C-alpha positions, 0 to 999 in steps of 0.5 A, spaced: 500 500 500 503 506 497 511 506 497 516 505 502 521 510 501 524 514 506 522 520 502 515 517 501 514 516 508 516 523 510 512 526 505 506 522 507 507 524 515 507 531 513 501 531 509 498 527 514 499 533 519 497 538 514 490 535 513 489 533 520 490 541 522 486 543 516 480 539 518 480 539 526 481 546 527 476 550 523 471 545 524 472 545 531 472 553 531 465 552 528 462 548 534 462 554 539 461 559 534 454 556 532 452 555 540 454 562 542 451 566 536 445 562 534 442 563 527 448 565 523 447 570 516 445 566 510 452 569 507 456 566 512 452 559 512 453 558 505 460 561 504 464 555 504 460 551 499 461 557 494 468 558 496 469 550 494 468 552 487 476 554 487 478 552 494 479 545 494 472 542 493 471 542 486 479 542 484 480 536 488 476 531 483 478 535 477 485 532 477 482 525 476 485 525 469 492 525 472 491 521 478 488 515 475 494 514 470 499 515 475 496 510 480 496 505 474 503 506 471 507 512 475 506 517 469 501 521 466 499 518 459 494 519 453 490 513 454 489 514 462 486 521 460 482 518 455 479 513 459 477 518 465 474 523 460 470 517 457 468 515 464 466 522 465 462 523 459 458 516 459 457 516 467 456 523 468 451 524 462 447 518 464 446 521 471 445 527 469 439 524 465 436 521 471 436 528 474 431 530 469 427 524 468 426 522 476 429 528 480 427 524 487 431 518 485 437 522 483 437 526 489 436 519 493 442 516 489 446 522 491 446 521 498 447 514 498 453 515 493 456 521 497 455 517 503 460 511 500 465 516 497 466 520 503 467 514 507 472 511 502 475 518 503 476 517 510 478 510 509 484 512 505 486 517 510 486 512 516 490 507 512 495 510 508 496 518 511 495 516 518 497 509 518 492 506 523 493 498 524 486 496 526 483 497 520 486 491 517 480 487 514 474 487 510 469 488 516 473 493 519 474 497 513 466 496 511 464 499 518 469 505 517 466 507 510 459 506 513 460 510 519 465 515 516 460 517 510 454 517 515 457 522 519 456 528 514 450 525 510 446 522 516 447 526 522 445 533 520 438 529 518 438 527 526 440 534 528 436 539 523 431 535 519 427 541 517 434 544 514 436 537 511 429 537 507 429 544 505 436 543 502 434 536 498 428 540 495 433 545 492 436 539 489 430 537 486 425 543 485 429 546 478 427 539 475 420 539 477 421 534 483 419 535 491 422 532 497 415 533 501 413 526 503 419 523 504 419 518 509 426 519 512 424 526 515 419 523 519 420 523 527 420 515 527 424 514 521 430 519 524 429 515 531 430 508 528 436 511 524 439 514 530 439 508 534 442 503 528 447 508 526 449 509 533 450 502 534 454 501 528 459 507 530 460 503 537 461 497 534 466 500 529 470 503 535 470 497 539 472 492 534 477 497 532 480 497 539 480 490 540 484 489 533 489 495 535 496 494 536 498 501 536 492 504 541 495 511 539 492 511 532 486 508 534 485 514 539 485 518 533 480 514 529 475 514 535 477 522 537 475 524 529 469 519 530 466 522 536 468 529 534 464 529 527 458 526 531 458 532 535 460 537 530 454 535 525 449 535 530 450 542 533 453 546 527 448 548 521 448 543 516 450 548 510 455 551 514 457 544 517 457 540 510 460 545 506 466 546 511 467 539 511 467 538 504 473 543 503 477 542 509 476 535 511 474 531 505 477 535 499 484 536 503 485 529 504 484 527 497 488 532 495 494 529 499 493 522 496 493 525 489 500 529 491 503 523 494 502 519 487 507 524 483 514 522 485 516 530 484 512 532 489 514 527 494 521 529 493 519 536 494 515 535 500 521 530 503 525 536 503 520 541 506 518 544 499 511 545 499 510 551 494 512 546 487 507 541 489 501 546 491 503 549 484 503 543 480 496 541 483 493 548 482 496 548 475 493 541 473 486 542 476 485 549 473 482 547 466 478 541 469 475 546 474 473 551 469 470 546 465 466 544 471 464 551 473 462 552 465 458 545 466 454 548 472 452 554 468 450 550 462 445 546 468 442 553 470 441 554 463 438 547 461 433 548 467 430 554 464 434 559 469 429 559 474 434 559 480 434 566 483 436 565 490 442 563 494 439 557 496 437 555 490 443 557 486 447 553 491 442 547 490 443 547 483 451 547 484 450 541 488 447 537 483 453 539 478 457 536 483 453 530 484 453 529 476 461 529 477 461 525 483 459 519 480 465 518 475 469 521 481 467 515 485 469 510 480 476 513 479 477 513 487 475 506 487 480 504 482 485 508 486 483 504 492 484 497 488 491 500 485 493 502 492 491 496 496 486 500 500 481 494 501 483 487 504 478 483 500 476 476 504 480 470 502 486 474 500 
């Protein structure tokens, strides 16, 4: 799983610390802010999602065209770029059609897809960036994906059901859909979800504790899991998810992509941070601009009826959803090439 050179170990340790700091401190600051200030202005709540267009969020997936070829062969080649481009056109195009045909189903798929994808992102970080030793078999890996993906996708529903439903409505409304009547917003359903998900969280942490040889690494997993439970229960969903998307999920994936580039690994091993960041920004620039243009086309394709900040953000998230499907396929391929999963019988 990954390289074993001294340079790679040094670069991984540096990026792991940076990812932890960029994730923990800003998110932790939002918990007392939300409790003390109360209702935050809409511009504050939506700011991280708006900023994600250029600040880590959209760019983190824009480098798929170089990430997958590097994982396959160690270099970027035309075949790899072609394969990723076709994947985006076919998978993204099919999912876009679903939004126009059955928007409610497309929105439900977005929740499930993001649940899995954000879970697999943290699985990679725990195994490769932070080198935990207790997530070393398939059951523990599956539990980790369920828990870590469910924290940003399910816990906000438990703490802020009305806001969660309003956000889902902004997804489907431009396509003629509605989240009214969805059973998952009912109090009994949320109580069942809370009980089941809470139990799975305890099982995952207890099983990890029993398997851990390095308890310090297990404590990192337990601390992050506990913190994210509190964070998503207390911080308003738009602000919480937007900040998490930019500074937690995206930063950890960017670290993964940077570690695939030998030049960046050598630079980071020598504590030269600007060249790797510059290369990442340069490689992400054109695809990010194209993705933003796609969101504009999506606005035009829905009749340009979205006029509020909430509506515009919802449509932007639909654009992100369409791009997330092929991006998840690419990340799953990265998982396979890097040996992130331990399959039964192997």
